[in-house]
N, C-alpha and C positions, 0 to 999 in steps of 0.2 A: 456350788449349790447343785444338788441332784433331786430331780423330783420325776414323778410318772403322770403323764397326761393320757386320759382315755383317747383312744383312737390314734395316738401319736407315739406312745411308748416312752422311753426314758429319755430324759432331758438333762444336759450338764451344762450349766452357766458358769463362766469364768468371768468375774467382776474385776475390772482394772479401776484403780483410783489414782488421783493426783496427776503427776506429770510423767510422760515417757519422753525422754530426751537421750542424748548421746551417752550420758553416764549410766543409765539403766535400760537401754534398748535391748541389749543383749540378754538380760535377764528376762525382760517382757517376752522376747522371742522364745526363750526356753520355757517360760511358763506356758505360753500359748502352745507350743509344740507338744509338751507333755500332757495338756489338756485335751488337744486333738487325739493324741495316742490313746489315752486312757478311755475317752469316750468312744473311740472306735473299737477298742477291745471289749468295752462293755455293752456295745451295740446301742449306744445312746446318741442322740442328736446333740452336737456341740453348738454353743452360742457364746458369743463374746458380747459382755455388756461394757460399754465405754461411756456410760452416761455420767460417770464421775472423774472422766479424764479431762484435764484442762488444757493440756498441750500435748500435741503430737508433732514433733519435728521430723524432718526428713528421715533421720535414723530410725524413728519409730514406725513410719510408713514401710520403709525397706525391710524392717523385721517383721511386720505384719505380712508383707508380700513373701518372704523367705518361709515363714511358717505355714502359710496357706498354698504354697506353690503346688504341692501335691494335689490338693483339692481342685485347684484350677486345672491342672493337667488332665484330671479325670472328669472334668465337666461339671463338678460340684463346687459349691461356695459355701463359706462360713458365714452365718448370719450374724451381723454386728448390729447391736441395739443401741439406739438413741446417742449417737455421738453429739456432742455440743456443736453448734453451727460452725465454728472455725476448724474443729476437727473433721466433721463431715466434709466440708469444703476441701480440706487438705487430701482426705481420702478419695473424694470424687474426683479431684484434678489429677491425682496420682493414677487413677484408673486400674487399681489393684483388682486383677481378674478373680482372685479367689475369696472375695468378699461380697455380701449383699448387704446393703445398709437398710435399717428399718427404724421407724420413729419411736416404736415402742416394743416391749417384750410381746404383748398380746399380738402384735402385728407380725412379728417375727414368727411366733407360734402358729398363727394363721397361714403364713406363708409355707412353713414346713408341712402342716396338715394337708395343704393343697397339692404337695408334690406327689406325683404318681409313685405307686409301689409302696 
């Protein structure tokens, strides 16, 4: 999903659904890396919506960490929207530095709008 918000600019949202497990974690990481690359090239803010993800195993968390590593190294983070409680807990426990968890899309957009520059 791509949209434009006044005062914020372009927004690109990648929505994941279902389960992310050992069988598809590689595809998840590739899709997220492509999403981040294309959003960066287009000058858009990238977001990841996990509101419809039911399972995020250790492979999924590692995939997310690999895909957001460059962001973390540059002091930035990917807004991750509304993970289900058990997914949120797994991500928080893992301490992935390249993500910031938000309870809703409006909360993530508000956080982006509050960033300097």
